[in-house]
N, C-alpha and C positions, 0 to 999 in steps of 0.2 A: 443422429448425430446430434450432440445440443452444441450450439453455438455459446462461444465464449468470447470478450471482450475485454478492457481495461482500461482503467484510470489512474493516470501516473503526475501527480504531485509536483513538479521542479522547481526548483534554486533559478533566482537570474541574480549574478553574481558580476562585478566585474572585472573583465580580465585582466584588467591590471593589480588590484588589492585583494580581489576574491571576496570582499562586502558586498553583501548582498545590497540590491539598487530597486527603486520602487518604480519598475520602467515595464510593468505589466502592459500598460493602453499604450505603451510606446510599441513595444514587441508586437502585440496584436495588430495594430499597423500595421509594421512593416512586413508581417506573417501575410497579410491582403493584400497587399501590394505587391511581392515576390510569388504568394503560395498558386495553389493549382486551379483557385474562384470555383467554378460550380464542379469540376471535375470529383469522384469521389476520395474520401479516406479520409487519414486522423483529424480531427479538429482540434482547435486550441481555444480556450476559453480562461475569462481568471478565476482567482481562488479566493482564498480571503485576506491574503495581505498584498500588496502591491509589489513585493517581491518574489510573484509566485506567479506562475501558469500554470495550466492542464491540460496535459493532452491525452483526449478521448478516444479510444478506436472504434474500429465498427464492428459489430458485432462479425466474426470468423468461425470457420468451422474446422481450421488445421491451425496446430502450432505454427507451418510455416508460415502461413497466412496472417497471423497474429502476428509472429516475430517482423515481417516487411511491414506493418502497419506499424510496433513500437520503434521502433529504426527510421520509419519516416517520419514520426511526429515527435521523434528527438531531433531527427536532423530540420526540421521544419523551425522547430523554437527554437534552435542554436542558429541557423542563419539567419534567421530574423532579429535574435537577440545580439549576433555581431553587429551587425551595421548601425546598433546605437552603442557599442562599447563597452558590451557584457557577454557572458556564457551562460550555459544553460548548465545547470549541475543536477546530479539526481541523490540527493545525500536525506535522510530521514529529518534532519536538523541542519542550521547552518552554523559549519565551527566559527563564525565572525559573526556577531551578530547586535544589533540594537532595538529597542521598541518602538515600531513606527505605526502608522495610520494604518487603518484594514482598509480592503478594497472598497470603491466610491459608491458602493449601493447601499440602499436604505435597509435591507434585511441586516447586511455585513455590519451597517453603523449601530443599528438597534442591538446588536450582539456584543458591541465592543461596550457600549455604555451599561449595559447589562450586567456585562461580567468581568466589566474592571480591568486586572492585571490579567484574569486568565485570559482573556482575548487579546489583550494587546502582546503579552510573550506567544502566541499560537502562529508560532512561524514555523511548522511542521509538515512534513511530504510524507504521506503515505499511498498507497498501492492497494488500489480498489478493483476487483474480480467481479466480473458479473458472469452468469452464468444462466443460460436459457431453464425455465421450469415447466414442467404442462399445466399446472394450475397453482393457485393458491394455497391448496391445501398439499401438494405435492412439497410445496417453498417449504410450508411454514415445519412437515415432516423433516425435510434437510435440516433445517434450523436445528431441532432439537438433535439430532442424528450426529453433526458435526461439530459440536460443542468442545469433545474433548480432544480434538486435535486443532482447532484453530493456534495454541502455544508451538506447536511445533513449525507452525507457518511460518509467525513471526520470530523464532530462531534462527530460521534458514533463511530468512530476509533481512534481520541485522544490518541494522548503515545506518548509525546515528550515537557515535560515542562521542562527539563532543557537543557544547553548549556556552558558548559565551567565550570562547576561547582556551575552554579548560577539560580535559578528558573527565567525563564525570564516573568513570568506573562502569556506567552500563555499557550495555553492545546494544543497547534501542533507548535513547533516553527520551526520543521520541514520545515512545509509550508513557512515559513518566509522567512528558506533558499533555500529553492529550486526556490519560485518563482524571485530570483536574476536571473535565466537563462532568456536568452533574447524571450525565447517561451512559457514559461510555465505561467501555470493559464488556465482560460475559453476559447474558440475560440469560434466564429462569427458562425453563422448559415450559412448551406453548400447548402442546397436546394438540388444537385444531386451529383453522384459521381464525375460527371465532375466537378462541384464549386470545391469538395475537394481537386483533384487531381491539378486544378490549383490555390487552395490556397497554398499548399505544394511548387509547383514551383516557385510561388512569394517569398515566405520563404526563397525557397533556391537559387535564382535568388541575394537576396541582399546581399549574401556574408558575411554574421552576423552569419548564421547557417551552422556547418561540412557538416553538411549533411541530409540526411531524418531520421534519428536517433535522432538527436537532435530537434523532433520536440516532444514537453514536455507539449500537449496540457493533460488538466485534465483527457481525453479521445481522443482515437484516434482508425482508422484503425489498426490492427498491418498487418505489411509488408510481416510478412512470412507464414502467415497462417489463414484462413477467421474466423478471430473474430473478433471482438471490445474489446479494452482492457480499464479498466475503471484502471485509474492510481491516485487518488486524496487523498486516504485513506494511514494515517501514517500506519506501519507493527502492528497488532494487538498485543498484551503484553499476552493476551490467545489463544492456538489454537481454542478453541470452540467459541470466538467470533469471528473470523476467517474465519470459516462455516458458522456462520450467517449473517457474511456482506458477502460473497461470494455468498450466495444464493439470501440473496435481490438485491445483481446488475442481479444474472440471468434474478429474476423477473421485474424487471426496465427493464431490456433489451426488456423481451417478451411483457412486455405490452407497449411498446414502437412502436414495430414493431407493435404489434396486431393495436395499433391508426391509424400507416401510412397502414397499410392495410384498415385500416375503412376509410380512408381520411380525419384524423382529422388530422388540420394544427400542424404544430412543436412551440409552446410557445413562443412571439416575445420576448422573455427578453432580454433586453438589456445586452450585455459583461460588458460594466460597474458597472452597478448592481450586475452581477455574480461575478465578480470581490470582491465587497466589499462583498458579499457573504459568499464568500471562506476566506476572511479575518475576517468578525464575527465569524466562524465557528473555526479559525484557534484559534483568541485570547481567547474566552469563551467555545468551546467546546458544554457541556448540561448543562453550568453552570448557561445561562444566556439568550439572547434571538439571534434566529436566524432568518432569513430573511424569508419570507413566499418565499413561489416556485412560487404562481400565480400573487403576488401582491407585494413582494420584502418589502412590510413593515415587521418592527422587529414587532415577538409575541417569547412568551412563547418557550425556545426552546423543550419540551415534547411535546406542543400542534404541532408545525410544525413536529415533529416524528410520532405522530397519524396519522397525514394526511399523510406523507410519505408509513408507513404500509398500509394504510388503498388502496392507490394508489395500491400498489401491489398485495393488498386479490386475485384477481382472478387469477393470474398468481403464486402466493403463491399453492394457494390452487390448482392449476390444476398440478405442478410440485410435489403436496405431503409435500410443505416445510413451508406449515402456520403454525402448531403449532410449531415448531423449529424456524422457525422467528421472529413471536409474543414474543412465550417466553423470544427467547434470547435475541430481542430489551428491554423488559418490565426488564432481571437483567442487563443491561446496563444502563438504565437509573436508576436504582434502586442504584446499585453500584457504577455506575461512568465506564468509560473508562481507558486505563491504566492510563492517566495523574494524576487520584486520587490517584491509589496507588502507583504511584512514590511520589507523594507530601507526602501523609504517611509515608513512610520510608525515609523521608527528616526530620523527626521531631528532629533527634537529632545534625542536621547538616553537615552530612558526606553525600558527593555526592558516595565513596565506599559503604555506606548504601543500598543507591537507586540504585545502580547494580547489588547487591545480593539479592534485592529483585525480580529485575526484572529479573533477571535469573532463582530464583525459580518457577514464575510467567509463565516464558518462557517455562518450560518443568513438571508445575502437572499435565499432561498429563500423566508421563510417570517417572515411579522410576526403576531405571538400578545402579544394581552394577558398580563401578568402572571401567573401563576397563584397560586391560594393556600397559602399554605404550611401544611404537614401539622399538625396539633394532636400 
């Protein structure tokens, strides 16, 4: 059984106004005072901006275990945030925003100086799924075979329609902001681990990227552990949706690995077509058409999602996740992803109402008493 885990990038917002608050260090300090100490569990870390925090789960074998980690991480972060007058919100972009300094470490400061407004406006939250692979060769074979399906994950996760207090018209405006980074988006076919390494080395030699950490492909090999990291998704509004999409990603990677072992060639889909597929999923989410993974032709979103689920069926069944993912995706199709709830909350025209609805949905899995503030 392949292990899997997630990174959830989350916003720190005012409990009263909904504006982002630069309190990452204070939240981490509060979590350290109140958290489980040396006991295992999800970890909190800083992110690019001081208005963000990241939850990293441990590697898990079952969807049930992953759900427990995600819920525990969101609860730990929110309990700590509430002690300093803030809340934790799962949205791909902040409905209310202003440009602010980056988090204080040297690398982030260098990024800010080099990339100007792109870095200053970089306050977006993604959902990164790590799935174990047996070797780098298998990992690259997986990357080559999952490319056409990644826009479907983006559409299912879309949760960022607002930017600077306005409805952008996009289901995932985070994708538009993120795509301004020079290496963001779909990658070419690599063929082998050596081909992957040569591509990364070539990109670094240009001098445009700061280092390998700036290789922001939709999916990549993790530098620090033997996993494939799928990075295309918005942060999911609801914890249960996050579990469904993570289980789908694990099945997608298992399916791709099985195809590689069976000698099935990687789909020869052009990268420019995949870039359009990403854009289409970002613009319309599940509300219109997506590009067919095999042909690149537009089709109703529900039909492309049905093909996606069918593609994963054997791997989902083998992991015991078929009912979870099939039913979970059906719920998302019926009620919409996070972008629909955000737009419904904007009915009165106040972005602060949207933030309040996001916070409520982010923590709907756990009703907890108000924590006591620290002295």
